[in-house]
C-alpha positions, 0 to 999 in steps of 0.5 A: 239804507235807513240810518240806525240810531238805537241799539236793540234795547233802545239806547242811543248809538251816538251816546254809546259811541261817546261813552266808548270813546271816553272809557276807551281812552282811559282804558288805553292808558291802563292797559298799554301804559300803566300796564302791558297787555298781551293779546293772543288769538284775536285773528279769529275775530275776523271770521266770526259772524256779525251776530249770535256769537257768545264769548265765554270767559273767566272773570277777575273784575267786574268791568276791567275784563269787559273793557279790555275785550271791547278794546280788542274788538275795536282794534279787530274791526280796523284790522289790528290783531293781537295788540291794543293799538293807539286808540284812533279806532275809538272814533268808529268802534264796534258797538254791537257788543253786549255783556251779561251782568248782575242788575244790582252791580250795574245800579251801584253808582254812576259809573256802573250805570254809564257802563250799563248804557254801553252794552249791559244785559242786566239780569237778576241773579237767581243764586245771590243778591245783596251779598246773601245766598238766595234761591229763586227761579230765573226770570224769563224776561232776563233770558229774553234779553240775552236772546235779543242781544245775541240776535243783535250782535256779540255777547260776553258772559261769565259762566261762573257769575263771580270773580272768585276763581275755580267756582263751578259754572252756572248751567244757565249758560249751557241752556242758552247755548242749547237754545240759541245755538251761537258760535261759542268763543272761549276767552281766558283773561289774567292779571286783571285781579292784580292790577285793578280793584274788584270792580275794575274801576280803580288801578291798584298796581302798575307794571302788571302783565295783563293777558287776553287769550281768544281761543278757537270757537268750540265745536258743540253738539247742541244735543248734548246735555247741559252738564256736558256742555258746561264741562267743556266750557269750564275746561276751555276757560281753564276754570274746571276742577282739573285746572284748580288741582294743577295750579295747587300742585305747580310751584309758582314761577319766580 
């Protein structure tokens, strides 16, 4: 059996392992000591195929959400579910995991560039760039990169494309689902916005309860319209209009 040295995008797997180990040790402190993370539903990970799996999630920070999922994936690889264990699993982490991110975000500093090496599928936003609203077509090369990542392993995407809550999802996610026909796993994260800065690089508050909830894969009719598929996705990650209204009329729990 030939030893695999590079991922689907030509990045060294050795360097990826080193970066995941370093970032993972830092993340363990942030998720298990400075704050506490409640993980639910991660047992479904053990029955997922090794590739063509798309995780769709709400988005609270640029990097902390993804880092938390990497931690859970690493634990699940070693048979540890519904918690983030002591980071011995980082010695042999799950490395065929990718996340879709804006290209401009992944180029903004040395840390984002290192995160990009770990597994970013960097694409150009078709609706926003440098803080300004734009309107341009989707680059077919970006779509090709997403398909390549799905053919290689698991992919995390954030359909809203922003950390603002209850923003409508982008139909591009539904188009990818119709074409690639992946297993679609909804994920709901919470608490990251309170614990970390917007980028998710700096800890701004300790003692926050973080939550990562993996739901059962969606049963999708790939012949449905993109609008219908997107509606189901937004409902599953609790970011549709009905959840926004519910949040507004429900008084906070003290």
